[in-house]
C-alpha positions as CSV (number, residue, x, y, z in Angstrom):
1,X,7.8,35.2,18.9
2,X,7.7,31.7,17.5
3,X,5.6,28.6,18.0
4,X,6.8,25.1,18.8
5,X,4.8,22.0,17.7
6,X,5.5,18.5,19.0
7,X,3.4,15.4,18.1
8,X,1.9,13.3,20.8
9,X,3.3,9.8,20.8
10,X,2.3,6.2,21.5
11,X,4.9,3.7,22.6
12,X,5.2,-0.1,22.8
13,X,2.5,-1.2,20.2
14,X,2.1,-4.5,22.1
15,X,5.4,-6.5,21.9
16,X,7.6,-3.5,21.1
17,X,7.9,-2.7,24.8
18,X,10.3,0.2,25.4
19,X,11.5,-0.2,21.8
20,X,8.8,1.0,19.3
21,X,7.0,4.3,19.3
22,X,5.1,6.3,16.8
23,X,4.1,10.0,16.4
24,X,0.4,10.7,16.3
25,X,-1.4,13.2,14.1
26,X,-2.1,15.6,16.9
27,X,0.4,18.1,18.2
28,X,1.2,20.0,21.3
29,X,1.6,23.7,20.6
30,X,3.5,26.4,22.6
31,X,4.1,30.0,21.9
32,X,7.5,31.3,22.9
33,X,9.0,34.8,23.2
34,X,12.5,35.7,24.4
35,X,12.9,38.1,27.4
36,X,15.8,39.2,29.6
37,X,16.1,36.6,32.3
38,X,13.0,35.4,34.0
39,X,10.4,32.9,32.9
40,X,6.7,33.9,32.4
41,X,4.0,31.2,32.3
42,X,0.6,31.0,30.7
43,X,-1.6,28.0,30.2
44,X,0.3,25.9,32.7
45,X,-0.9,24.8,36.1
46,X,0.7,26.8,38.9
47,X,2.2,23.8,40.6
48,X,4.3,23.1,37.5
49,X,5.6,26.7,37.0
50,X,9.2,26.2,38.3
51,X,12.6,25.1,37.2
52,X,11.7,21.4,37.6
53,X,9.4,21.6,34.6
54,X,10.8,19.2,32.0
55,X,10.6,21.8,29.3
56,X,12.8,24.2,31.2
57,X,15.2,21.5,32.2
58,X,15.5,20.4,28.6
59,X,16.0,24.0,27.5
60,X,18.7,24.5,30.0
61,X,20.5,21.3,29.0
62,X,20.3,22.3,25.4
63,X,21.7,25.7,26.0
64,X,24.5,24.4,28.2
65,X,25.4,21.7,25.6
66,X,25.8,24.2,22.8
67,X,27.5,26.8,25.0
68,X,25.0,29.6,25.0
69,X,23.8,31.6,28.1
70,X,20.2,31.0,29.2
71,X,17.7,33.6,28.0
72,X,14.4,34.4,29.7
73,X,11.2,32.9,28.2
74,X,7.6,33.9,27.9
75,X,5.8,30.6,27.6
76,X,2.2,30.1,26.6
77,X,1.0,26.5,26.6
78,X,-1.7,26.5,23.9
79,X,-2.3,22.8,23.6
80,X,-0.8,19.9,25.5
81,X,-1.4,16.2,25.8
82,X,-3.1,15.0,29.0
83,X,-0.7,14.1,31.8
84,X,-0.2,10.5,32.8
85,X,-2.3,9.1,30.0
86,X,0.3,7.2,27.9
87,X,0.5,9.8,25.1
88,X,4.1,11.0,25.7
89,X,3.4,14.1,27.8
90,X,6.9,14.1,29.3
91,X,8.5,13.5,25.9
92,X,6.6,16.5,24.5
93,X,7.9,18.7,27.2
94,X,11.5,17.5,26.8
95,X,11.4,17.8,23.0
96,X,9.8,21.3,23.2
97,X,12.5,22.5,25.5
98,X,15.2,21.2,23.2
99,X,13.5,22.8,20.2
100,X,13.6,26.2,22.0
101,X,17.3,25.7,22.6
102,X,17.7,24.7,18.9
103,X,16.0,27.9,17.9
104,X,18.4,29.9,20.1
105,X,21.3,28.1,18.5
106,X,20.0,28.8,15.0
107,X,19.7,32.5,15.8
108,X,23.3,32.4,17.1
109,X,24.6,30.7,14.0
110,X,25.1,27.4,15.7
111,X,23.6,23.9,15.0
112,X,21.9,21.2,17.0
113,X,21.6,18.2,14.7
114,X,19.0,15.4,15.1
115,X,21.6,13.0,16.5
116,X,22.4,15.4,19.3
117,X,18.7,16.2,19.9
118,X,17.9,12.5,20.3
119,X,20.8,11.9,22.6
120,X,19.9,14.8,24.9
121,X,16.2,13.9,24.9
122,X,17.1,10.2,25.7
123,X,19.4,11.4,28.5
124,X,16.5,13.1,30.2
125,X,13.8,10.6,29.4
126,X,15.9,7.5,30.1
127,X,14.9,5.7,26.9
128,X,14.2,6.9,23.3
129,X,10.9,5.2,22.5
130,X,8.8,8.3,22.9
131,X,11.3,11.1,22.3
132,X,12.6,9.7,19.0
133,X,9.2,9.7,17.2
134,X,8.4,13.1,18.8
135,X,11.5,14.5,17.2
136,X,11.6,12.6,14.0
137,X,7.9,11.7,13.3
138,X,6.7,8.4,11.9
139,X,7.1,5.0,13.6
140,X,10.5,4.4,15.1
141,X,12.3,1.4,16.4
142,X,15.0,2.6,18.9
143,X,17.3,0.9,21.4
144,X,20.3,1.5,23.5
145,X,23.5,-0.4,22.4
146,X,26.0,0.3,25.2
147,X,26.6,4.1,24.7
148,X,25.0,4.3,21.2
149,X,21.3,5.0,20.4
150,X,20.3,2.9,17.4
151,X,17.3,4.3,15.4
152,X,15.4,2.6,12.6
153,X,12.4,4.0,10.9
154,X,9.5,1.5,10.3
155,X,7.0,2.0,7.5
156,X,3.3,1.9,8.4
157,X,1.0,0.9,5.6
158,X,-1.7,3.5,4.6
159,X,-4.5,1.0,5.2
160,X,-3.7,0.8,8.9
161,X,-6.0,3.0,11.1
162,X,-5.4,4.1,14.7
163,X,-8.0,5.2,17.2
164,X,-7.1,6.5,20.6
165,X,-9.5,5.9,23.5
166,X,-8.6,8.2,26.4
167,X,-10.2,7.6,29.8
168,X,-11.0,10.4,32.3
169,X,-8.4,9.2,34.8
170,X,-4.7,9.0,35.1
171,X,-2.3,6.1,35.5
172,X,1.3,7.0,36.6
173,X,4.2,5.4,34.8
174,X,5.6,4.4,38.2
175,X,2.5,2.3,39.2
176,X,2.3,0.9,35.7
177,X,5.9,-0.3,35.8
178,X,5.7,-1.7,39.3
179,X,3.3,-4.5,38.3
180,X,5.6,-5.8,35.6
181,X,7.7,-8.7,36.8
182,X,11.5,-8.4,36.7
183,X,12.0,-11.9,35.5
184,X,9.8,-13.8,32.9
185,X,10.0,-17.4,31.7
186,X,12.2,-18.1,28.6
187,X,9.1,-19.3,26.7
188,X,7.4,-15.9,27.4
189,X,10.4,-14.0,26.1
190,X,10.5,-16.0,22.9
191,X,6.8,-15.4,22.4
192,X,7.5,-11.6,22.4
193,X,10.7,-11.8,20.3
194,X,8.8,-13.5,17.5
195,X,5.9,-11.1,17.5
196,X,8.2,-8.1,17.8
197,X,10.0,-9.2,14.6
198,X,6.8,-9.9,12.8
199,X,5.4,-6.5,13.9
200,X,7.9,-4.5,11.8
201,X,7.0,-6.4,8.7
202,X,3.2,-6.5,9.3
203,X,3.1,-2.7,9.8
204,X,4.9,-2.2,6.5
205,X,2.9,-4.7,4.5
206,X,-0.5,-3.9,6.0
207,X,-1.3,-7.7,6.3
208,X,-4.0,-7.5,8.9
209,X,-4.0,-11.2,9.8
210,X,-0.3,-11.1,10.5
211,X,-0.6,-7.7,12.3
212,X,-3.3,-9.2,14.6
213,X,-0.8,-11.8,15.7
214,X,2.1,-9.4,15.8
215,X,0.4,-7.0,18.2
216,X,0.1,-9.7,20.9
217,X,2.2,-9.2,24.1
218,X,3.1,-11.2,27.2
219,X,5.7,-8.9,28.8
220,X,3.6,-6.0,30.1
221,X,0.0,-5.9,28.8
222,X,-1.3,-8.8,30.9
223,X,-0.2,-7.0,34.0
224,X,-1.3,-3.5,33.0
225,X,-4.8,-4.2,31.5
226,X,-6.3,-4.9,35.0
227,X,-5.1,-1.5,36.2
228,X,-7.3,0.3,33.6
229,X,-10.9,0.2,34.6
230,X,-13.1,-1.0,31.7
231,X,-10.1,-1.8,29.4
232,X,-10.7,-5.5,29.2
233,X,-14.4,-5.1,28.2
234,X,-13.4,-2.4,25.7
235,X,-10.8,-4.5,24.1
236,X,-13.2,-7.5,23.7
237,X,-15.9,-5.3,22.1
238,X,-13.5,-3.5,19.8
239,X,-12.4,-6.8,18.4
240,X,-16.0,-8.0,18.0
241,X,-16.6,-4.8,16.0
242,X,-13.7,-5.6,13.7
243,X,-10.5,-4.1,15.2
244,X,-7.3,-5.8,14.4
245,X,-6.2,-5.5,18.0
246,X,-6.4,-3.1,21.0
247,X,-3.1,-2.3,22.8
248,X,-2.2,0.0,25.7
249,X,-0.6,3.3,24.6
250,X,2.6,3.7,26.5
251,X,2.1,3.0,30.2
252,X,-1.6,3.6,29.8
253,X,-4.4,4.2,30.6
254,X,-5.1,5.3,27.0
255,X,-5.9,2.4,24.7
256,X,-4.8,2.4,21.0
257,X,-7.1,0.5,18.7
258,X,-5.5,-0.7,15.5
259,X,-8.0,-1.4,12.6
260,X,-8.3,-1.5,8.8
261,X,-9.4,1.7,7.2
262,X,-12.5,1.6,4.9
263,X,-14.3,-1.1,6.8
264,X,-16.7,1.2,8.7
265,X,-15.1,0.4,12.0
266,X,-14.7,4.0,13.2
267,X,-18.4,4.7,13.2
268,X,-19.3,1.5,15.0
269,X,-16.5,2.0,17.6
270,X,-17.5,5.6,18.3
271,X,-21.2,4.7,18.6
272,X,-20.4,1.9,21.1
273,X,-18.1,4.0,23.2
274,X,-20.6,6.8,23.4
275,X,-23.2,4.3,24.7
276,X,-21.1,2.4,27.2
277,X,-18.1,4.6,28.0
278,X,-19.4,8.1,27.2
279,X,-16.8,9.8,29.5
280,X,-13.9,8.4,27.5
281,X,-12.6,10.6,24.6
282,X,-12.4,8.9,21.2
283,X,-10.0,10.2,18.5
284,X,-9.4,8.6,15.1
285,X,-5.8,9.6,14.5
286,X,-3.0,8.6,12.1
287,X,0.7,8.3,12.1
288,X,2.3,11.8,11.9
289,X,5.0,11.6,9.2
290,X,7.0,14.7,10.5
291,X,8.3,15.4,14.0
292,X,8.7,18.5,16.1
293,X,8.9,21.8,14.2
294,X,9.0,25.5,14.7
295,X,6.8,28.2,13.1
296,X,8.4,31.6,13.1
């Protein structure tokens, strides 16, 4: 038996739409045992217990890629991110499946390196912004350059704090993407290009004034915020309480509040949320410096 750990992720960070993602300091955890052929499930909703589960599809892809026969699995989902909340639930499943295949490869004396893992995960997910930080940890800039996946790690200054605000409702990625226009004005694109470039430097330096500007977005957030009930009011209040900025985590509906540590913001934000949005969950998290791993 072994356990697989995969960090939750948050993608976009404002102007880094489909390009920037970071691993969060909370992990999904699965217990895995080998068996002859079949798959046994525990801790997973019955409607997902089939071959279409992303974990199984990723596991099968990994085994086929390295040329090993499929083995049966006893899966126990001990802790998982909420579905359709913008915290990388699909990436977690894909990466976990590939990690299981990687463990099988290790036992067989074969290797699955990080480049292959990222490529396979991106093949399944469609883009690397969530799977890359889930595999590698940290804050990752990733993009597709023809057939190549380009990865660049971004430093995040130790003074930058992150707080996830998770609502009690889902928002599907499909709906969240449908509201984004296919064409935007040139001026709007330039607005985001400049802020995206500034974002990488502001994250590394911890310059809160520059970070506040760098987290502004006009490509997706203006269209998505209205889909999240209460999000506009929360964003306004968080900034009144001292947040650097509040962005949408992934496709939403979770909000990610960026703030400066040591200012007392956490306590004020948690108190206000408990008074006005008590059914939302509040988690002061950080950037996870390591990616997915296995405990034997």
